[in-house]
Structures are given as C-alpha cells and as structure tokens.
VEXNU-880095 format. One line per field, with one value per residue: residue number from 1; residue in one letter; x negated, y negated, z of N, C-alpha, C, O in turn. Coordinates in nm, 4 decimals, m for minus. Layout:
num: NUM,...
residu: a,...
npx: X,...
npy: Y,...
npz: Z,...
capx: X,...
capy: Y,...
capz: Z,...
cpx: X,...
cpy: Y,...
cpz: Z,...
opx: X,...
opy: Y,...
opz: Z,...
! end
This chain:
num: 1,2,3,4,5,6,7,8,9,10,11,12,13,14,15,16,17,18,19,20,21,22,23,24,25,26,27,28,29,30,31,32,33,34,35,36,37,38,39,40,41,42,43,44,45,46,47,48,49,50,51,52,53,54,55,56,57,58,59,60,61,62,63,64,65
residu: m,p,v,v,r,i,e,m,f,a,g,r,d,a,e,t,k,q,k,l,v,r,e,m,t,d,s,m,a,r,l,t,g,c,s,p,e,s,v,s,v,i,i,t,d,v,p,k,e,n,w,g,l,g,g,e,l,a,s,t,k,f,p,d,k
npx: 7.0955,6.9423,6.8390,6.6149,6.5496,6.2909,6.1438,5.8879,5.6374,5.3348,5.0217,5.0062,4.9450,4.9036,4.9674,5.1685,5.3333,5.3970,5.5723,5.7622,5.8972,5.9560,6.1558,6.3218,6.4151,6.5114,6.7111,6.8884,6.9314,7.1203,7.3397,7.4353,7.4590,7.3193,7.0397,6.6882,6.5311,6.6245,6.5988,6.4651,6.2193,6.1227,5.8595,5.8185,5.4780,5.4938,5.3003,5.3171,5.2548,5.4101,5.6781,5.9541,6.1101,6.3542,6.2885,6.0317,5.7206,5.6100,5.3239,5.3337,5.4833,5.4041,5.1624,4.8246,4.6389
npy: m4.7609,m4.9673,m4.9603,m5.1310,m5.1502,m5.1977,m5.2368,m5.3590,m5.5159,m5.3974,m5.5939,m5.7693,m5.9299,m5.8729,m6.0163,m6.1771,m5.9328,m5.8809,m6.1331,m6.0862,m5.8726,m5.9506,m6.2109,m6.0404,m5.7883,m6.0158,m6.1628,m5.9446,m5.8149,m6.0379,m6.0986,m5.8284,m5.8063,m5.6314,m5.5097,m5.6728,m5.4434,m5.2118,m5.2570,m5.1331,m5.1812,m5.0892,m5.1323,m5.0539,m5.0478,m5.0396,m4.9881,m5.2137,m5.0914,m4.8966,m4.9487,m5.0032,m5.2575,m5.3493,m5.1484,m5.2169,m5.2143,m5.3255,m5.4367,m5.4819,m5.6775,m5.8815,m5.9430,m5.9025,m6.2149
npz: m5.1309,m5.2640,m5.6443,m5.8504,m6.1638,m6.3623,m6.7617,m6.8841,m7.1257,m7.0679,m6.8954,m6.7222,m6.4238,m6.0566,m5.8698,m6.0265,m6.0653,m5.7705,m5.7352,m5.8217,m5.7764,m5.5426,m5.5762,m5.6989,m5.5345,m5.3235,m5.4527,m5.5348,m5.2577,m5.1674,m5.3346,m5.3244,m5.0170,m4.9326,m4.6539,m4.7779,m4.7037,m4.7915,m5.0610,m5.3800,m5.6279,m5.9152,m6.1006,m6.4471,m6.6415,m7.0264,m7.3034,m7.5666,m7.8676,m7.7534,m7.7635,m7.9649,m8.1521,m8.3407,m8.6090,m8.5674,m8.4453,m8.1266,m8.0922,m8.3138,m8.3971,m8.1766,m8.1335,m7.9610,m7.8723
capx: 7.0540,6.9726,6.7194,6.5964,6.4479,6.2312,6.0667,5.8346,5.5112,5.1662,4.9476,5.1167,4.8558,4.9346,5.0330,5.2850,5.4437,5.4669,5.6230,5.8959,5.8761,6.0129,6.2808,6.4319,6.4874,6.6331,6.8241,6.9267,7.0114,7.1604,7.4576,7.5204,7.5070,7.2172,6.9404,6.5738,6.4266,6.7074,6.5743,6.3658,6.2055,6.0421,5.7669,5.7453,5.3934,5.5100,5.2366,5.3858,5.2255,5.5436,5.7763,6.0111,6.1997,6.3632,6.2562,5.9007,5.6325,5.6201,5.2227,5.2609,5.5493,5.3647,4.9939,4.7757,4.5829
capy: m4.7999,m5.0532,m4.9541,m5.2007,m5.0813,m5.3586,m5.1823,m5.4479,m5.5283,m5.3912,m5.6437,m5.8906,m5.8712,m5.8137,m6.1264,m6.1613,m5.8135,m5.9389,m6.2647,m6.0503,m5.7595,m6.0846,m6.2528,m5.9258,m5.7923,m6.1679,m6.1958,m5.8291,m5.8290,m6.1498,m6.0251,m5.7205,m5.7530,m5.5481,m5.5519,m5.6064,m5.3375,m5.1261,m5.2296,m5.0600,m5.2403,m5.0189,m5.1594,m4.9462,m5.1219,m5.0176,m5.0242,m5.3306,m4.9802,m4.7524,m4.9998,m5.0810,m5.3890,m5.3993,m5.1065,m5.2349,m5.1985,m5.4431,m5.4871,m5.5723,m5.7733,m5.9810,m5.8965,m6.0180,m6.3045
capz: m5.1394,m5.4660,m5.7347,m5.9572,m6.2728,m6.4641,m6.7938,m6.9678,m7.1354,m7.0071,m6.8905,m6.5897,m6.2998,m5.9677,m5.8165,m6.1319,m6.0314,m5.6562,m5.7158,m5.9781,m5.6642,m5.4372,m5.6083,m5.7141,m5.3939,m5.3172,m5.5095,m5.5056,m5.0907,m5.1491,m5.4115,m5.2380,m4.9039,m4.8458,m4.6094,m4.8218,m4.6736,m4.8475,m5.2216,m5.3839,m5.7062,m5.9845,m6.2364,m6.5146,m6.7614,m7.0938,m7.3707,m7.6628,m7.9144,m7.7627,m7.7920,m8.1083,m8.1834,m8.4563,m8.6586,m8.6123,m8.2960,m8.0262,m8.0900,m8.4762,m8.4013,m8.1201,m8.1368,m7.8298,m7.8898
cpx: 6.9845,6.8572,6.7642,6.4864,6.3786,6.0894,5.9646,5.6994,5.3976,5.1084,4.9848,5.0225,4.9388,5.0390,5.1896,5.4099,5.4929,5.5832,5.7990,6.0021,6.0237,6.1197,6.3624,6.5170,6.5605,6.7626,6.9386,7.0273,7.1209,7.3084,7.5133,7.5124,7.4110,7.1170,6.8025,6.5473,6.5238,6.6461,6.4625,6.3438,6.0802,5.9854,5.7165,5.6704,5.4777,5.4175,5.3260,5.3408,5.3681,5.6417,5.8506,6.1178,6.2273,6.2806,6.0949,5.8400,5.5871,5.4228,5.1754,5.3474,5.4812,5.2182,4.9153,4.7054,4.4436
cpy: m4.8302,m5.0159,m5.0530,m5.1765,m5.1931,m5.2845,m5.3296,m5.3974,m5.4644,m5.4920,m5.7756,m5.8450,m5.8961,m5.9003,m6.2010,m6.1149,m5.9111,m5.9914,m6.2272,m5.9744,m5.8891,m6.1584,m6.1291,m5.8597,m5.8830,m6.1581,m6.0807,m5.8159,m5.9418,m6.1151,m5.9495,m5.7154,m5.6811,m5.5646,m5.5618,m5.5140,m5.2395,m5.1288,m5.1801,m5.1024,m5.1267,m5.1042,m5.0590,m5.0652,m5.0139,m5.1197,m5.1331,m5.1392,m4.9063,m4.8253,m5.0665,m5.1928,m5.4346,m5.3647,m5.1251,m5.2376,m5.2798,m5.5199,m5.4967,m5.6771,m5.9074,m5.9040,m5.9956,m6.1080,m6.3392
cpz: m5.3173,m5.5488,m5.8718,m6.0132,m6.3725,m6.5679,m6.8847,m7.0305,m7.0706,m6.9862,m6.7528,m6.4740,m6.1745,m5.8485,m5.8890,m6.0480,m5.9039,m5.6409,m5.7842,m5.8509,m5.5507,m5.4535,m5.6356,m5.5775,m5.3070,m5.3178,m5.5106,m5.3491,m5.0783,m5.2556,m5.3678,m5.1495,m4.8404,m4.7957,m4.7316,m4.7782,m4.7765,m5.0238,m5.2255,m5.5705,m5.7854,m6.1176,m6.3896,m6.6544,m6.8791,m7.2125,m7.5439,m7.7709,m7.8498,m7.7056,m7.9052,m8.0491,m8.2745,m8.6084,m8.6619,m8.3784,m8.2940,m8.0980,m8.2417,m8.4381,m8.3168,m8.0713,m8.0069,m7.9157,m7.8323
opx: 6.9782,6.7539,6.8607,6.3716,6.4439,5.9767,6.0394,5.6502,5.3790,5.1246,4.9343,5.0262,5.0507,5.1345,5.2834,5.5081,5.5857,5.6774,5.9016,6.1213,6.1416,6.1889,6.4759,6.6323,6.6510,6.8633,7.0573,7.1496,7.2033,7.4023,7.6351,7.5548,7.4075,7.0486,6.7956,6.5180,6.4491,6.6476,6.3766,6.4327,5.9761,6.0544,5.6060,5.7351,5.5253,5.4269,5.3980,5.4175,5.4342,5.6971,5.8149,6.1792,6.1731,6.2326,6.0289,5.8885,5.5280,5.4115,5.0631,5.2925,5.4923,5.1971,4.9378,4.7081,4.3901
opy: m4.7672,m5.0583,m5.0608,m5.1739,m5.2613,m5.2676,m5.3903,m5.2864,m5.5371,m5.5482,m5.8867,m5.7284,m5.9435,m5.8673,m6.2554,m6.1684,m5.9917,m5.9483,m6.2947,m5.9955,m5.8794,m6.1806,m6.1242,m5.8755,m5.8479,m6.1501,m6.1077,m5.8099,m5.9375,m6.1169,m5.9604,m5.6052,m5.6638,m5.6421,m5.4561,m5.4560,m5.1854,m5.0298,m5.1704,m5.0651,m5.0908,m5.1344,m5.0129,m5.1351,m4.9107,m5.2412,m5.0629,m5.0523,m4.8536,m4.7826,m5.1787,m5.2041,m5.5343,m5.4434,m5.0615,m5.2518,m5.3374,m5.6350,m5.5102,m5.7872,m6.0203,m5.8227,m6.1115,m6.0832,m6.4463
opz: m5.4229,m5.4969,m5.9479,m5.9689,m6.4515,m6.5215,m6.9613,m7.0100,m6.9730,m7.0945,m6.7687,m6.4348,m6.1937,m5.7782,m5.8306,m5.9966,m5.9102,m5.5742,m5.7930,m5.8285,m5.5165,m5.3541,m5.5880,m5.5371,m5.2312,m5.2474,m5.4924,m5.3366,m4.9869,m5.1759,m5.3536,m5.1148,m4.7185,m4.8625,m4.7943,m4.8827,m4.8580,m5.0969,m5.1379,m5.6471,m5.7305,m6.2150,m6.4185,m6.7325,m6.8320,m7.2302,m7.6149,m7.7294,m7.9393,m7.6043,m7.9414,m7.9430,m8.3221,m8.6900,m8.7441,m8.2661,m8.3854,m8.1401,m8.2901,m8.4420,m8.3645,m7.9814,m7.9718,m8.0362,m7.8606
! end
C-alpha cells in the first residue's frame, strides 16, 4: 500500500487538494502498477510561521498578500 505524504503551506482550498490527491493517486498507481484504491495520500498543511527556509521563517520570506 503506497503512501504519498505531502507537506505544504496552509491555505489551499478543498477543490485544489482534491485535484492534488487525484493526480498523485493516478501517478502512483500508473508508475508502480498498484491499484488506485491502495494508494493513500496524506496532506499536512503547515503554517508559514512553522516552516523555515534558508534561516528565515517562510512567513517573513513570503508574507501573505
């Protein structure tokens, strides 16, 4: 049972996440030969203030507009 883990900045809507889950599932099934039903996709939304890049918080580097 393949598991795909995705960590990304919080803020994407459910429709975008659904598309991401579908694409990741289809790709994993196609590339590994497993059934789509056996693929799990776990999305972890991480607030920008909890993500560091190059010694800075992402919330500082990429402030919301």
